[in-house]
N, C-alpha and C positions, 0 to 999 in steps of 0.2 A: 480288336474283335468284339464284337456283340451277340447276343443271345438274348431271348424273350423268357421270359419267367411266368410259368402257368400260374395257376389257383392251387394244383395238386404239385408244383416239382419249383421249388425256391431256386431257381438255378443264380450262383454268382457269377458273374461276366463283366465283359466290354473292356474296351479300349484303355490305356494309362491316361493320366492326366497330370498335370501340376506336382507340386512337393518338389519330392526327392530327386527327379530327372531337372527340374527345372533350376534349380539351386545348383546342383552338383553343375549343369551344365556351364551357369555362370561363372561359378569359383574356376570351371577349367578357361574361362579370358584373364587372369588373373596370372601369372608369372610361378611357375610349377615348383611343388613342393616334395617334401619328401613320402615317401608311400610304405604304408605299415600294409604286410603282408595278412595280418591276423582277418577274422571275418566280422563282421556288424552282427546287431542283434537278429538282424533280417536273414542270415545264413548267406549274403552276400559279401565278396571281397571289401574290405575297408577300403576309403576313400585315402585319396591325398588330404592332409590337413592344409586348412591354408592359416592366414594371420589372425589372430584374437583378434584385430583392430579391424575388418573387413567388417562391413554392415551388409546386410542384403535386405529390400524394403518386398515385400509382396503386398501388390496396392490391388484392392478391388472395389466395387460399389457394393452394397450390401453386405460389408465385410463381414459381418456375423451372423449372416445366413445358417443356419442351424446346421446344413450340410457342410459349410465349410467348418464349422467350429468342431464339429462331429468328426472329419475327415482329413481337410487338409493343412488346418493350422497348428496338429499336434506332430503332421509327418513334416512341414517345415523347420516346427523347432527341433526334433529329433535327428534330422537330418543336419542340421546347424550345429547342434552339440557333435556330430560324429565328424561333421566338418573343419571344428573350432571357429567356428565364424559368428557371428553376431546376425539372428532374425530377427527382423521387426515388422511387426502389419499394421496397413494404412488404410484410408480411406471412409468413406460416410457410412452410416448405419443403414442408408436406404439408398433408394437407385436415382440418387441423384448424381447427373451425369457433371454438370459443371463443378459442383464439389469433387468427385473422381480427377476430370480435368485438373483441378488446383492443387489436388495430392500429389499429382504426379510432378506436375513444375514444381510445388514446395521439394518434394523428395531429391528433384534434381538440381536443386540450388545447394542440397545439403552435401552433393556429390559420395553417394555411399558405393561402393563396389561392383553394384550391380540391384538391378531392378526386374519385379515379375511382378505384370500387369497383366491380368483377368481385361478383356476385350469389349467390356461394356458398348453398348455402341461406337462400331470403331471407327468412321466417318469423324465425330467429335477429338479421338483422342491419337490421331493422326501427328496433327501438329505437337502435340507435348512429346509425345514417343521420339520423334525426329527431333526434335529440342533435346533430348536426353542424348541419342546417341552421340550427338555434332557436340555433348559436351562433353564425352566421351566416358558414358555412364554407359554401361550394356545395358540392353533389355531384351526379356525373354518375353512372351505373350504365350500365360497359361490358361488353359480352359476356355476361353473366347479369342478368336482371334483378329489381329490388326491387319490383315494382307496386304493393306498400302502402304503401310507405315514401313520404316530402315529396321523393325525390329530383327532382332538376329536370329531368332527362331519360333516355332508356336511349337508347343507340348502341350496334346490335348488330344479328344477323345473325334474319332472320323464321324461328323458331325450327320453329314450327309445317308453312313450307314445306320445311323440310331432312327432317322426317319424309315428306312428301308425295313429293318427290323421291325419295326411297329407297326408298319403297313403289312407286314406280311404274318405277322401276331393277328392283327385285326381280320385281316380275307381270311385266316383257319377257323377265327372263332366265328365268322357271320355264317360261314356254311353255307354260301350260296345268296345270301339275303341281299339285294338292292338296296341303296339308298342314300342320302345324304350323313357327310362325317367333318365334325368340328375338329379345327386346329385350335389349340392355343397354346401362348408361350410369350416371348420378348420379342414382341414381332420385328425390331431395330434390330436384333442381333444379327451378326452374319455365322454364327454357327446356328442359330434358329432357323434362320433363312435357308440355310442348306441342308436340314433336317426336313423342313417342310419341303423344300426342291424334291428330298431323296422320297418321303412319302406319298409323293404327287405323283413320281417316276412308276409307282409301282401301285396304289389304288388305282388310280385311274384308267389301269389298263383291264383293272378287275370291275371296270363300271361300276365304281361308286362315284357320288358326285361330292367330290373335295370342296368346303367352303373355302372362304379367305379367312385367314390367320386371325385369331383376335390377339388382342393385349391384355395379359393377366396382371401384368409390373410384378411378377416374381414373386406373389404374394396369394397364400392360399383362400383370405377370406375373398381377395379382388376373384381369384380363380373360382369359387363357388360361386359368385354373383353373376360373372361372364356366363359361367356351365348352365345357371339357372335360367338364364334368360334366351341363352341359345334352346334348350330343352323345350321352351312354354312356348318361342317362333317358328320352332323346325319342327310340322307334322310325320316328316318323311325323315328323322335323323335316327340313323342307326348306330352311329358311334363316335367316340371322342378320344381325341391322341394328344397329348398334356408334352411340350418339352422345355420345362422348367420346374428344378427342383420341388416346387410345391404346388405345382399344376394337378399331379396325381390325387393327392388328398383333397384339396379343394372342388374337382371335378367330381371323385366318390363324394363328397358330401353335399352336393346337388343331385347327384343322382338317386341317394338315398332319400334325402328329402321328396324327391318328387316320385317316390314311388317306383323308380326307372330300373332295379338290380336286377341283375339276370335280363334284362330288356335289351341295353345299350352294350355295347360294347366298349369298353373304354382301357387304352392302353397311356404308359407314361415313361419316363425317365427317371430314373434312381431307384432306392429300392432302401430306403429306411423303416422303423418298427412303424411307422402308421402307414407306410405304403401295403407294405406285405401284412400287416392286421386287414385293411379294406381290400386285399385281393384272397386272404383265407373268407373273408366274407361274402365272398364272388361280386363284390362293385367293381372292382378292376380286374380286368382280364389278364392283363401282361405290362410286364416292367423291364427296363431295360437297365444294367446297372454298370455305373463305372468302377472301376477299379483306382479309386483318385490319389490315392497313397503314393502309388506308384511314379 
């Protein structure tokens, strides 16, 4: 479930994604092990410990994205320690889809105990994930799904709901104003497409004109550039909605530079320090936060 964050009340919210659940799911694919009745540092029952020889690999494009480094990576290493298994990170440090596919294929060749794959550009990943499954390597998709593949499951946020919640927050903030609304994100991603659809389902009923989604490459500087161009080219623009972790700060930068703070309503996904600062400044209106560590 997700909720909005207003300027005055920064609420911690949203659906579980990645980390502990994904790795615990994969270790469940292996043989059962002795279970301890003690509790973990997180206050939940301790999980069954697996073999120290088991390796589980998390694979993503933009693998060192600040959001991943702050939340996903620490959670993965923590749950790996609890389970007594080796956790490895892999994938390119940019949104390089061929390199991501190659990382999945190369990891499959090593035959780890399991893989957690972030589904950037799902169509490109289907063959590589299917090959892993057919080779006997369990695969769970996290954060971004690859629904057409043979992956065992998807653990992540309901992105359609993310879009719905952003639209609801924007409509409240607009207070009856009408005009065009821009969408920014990684337009090739299935999860972003779901979010765009959720946003449209609410915004269009409120008589807002929802523009075609624009690519921001998951990069703050690119999001700022794209947002600035939209602001300049769209006289009736009333709002902007962002759907990757770097969009909000990029949109906020463009709004500040255009002198439009308080005039344009801007919503986004994630609520890191830089997002919260822009909310406090009145540049961003609302944000949706994911509980990624779960």
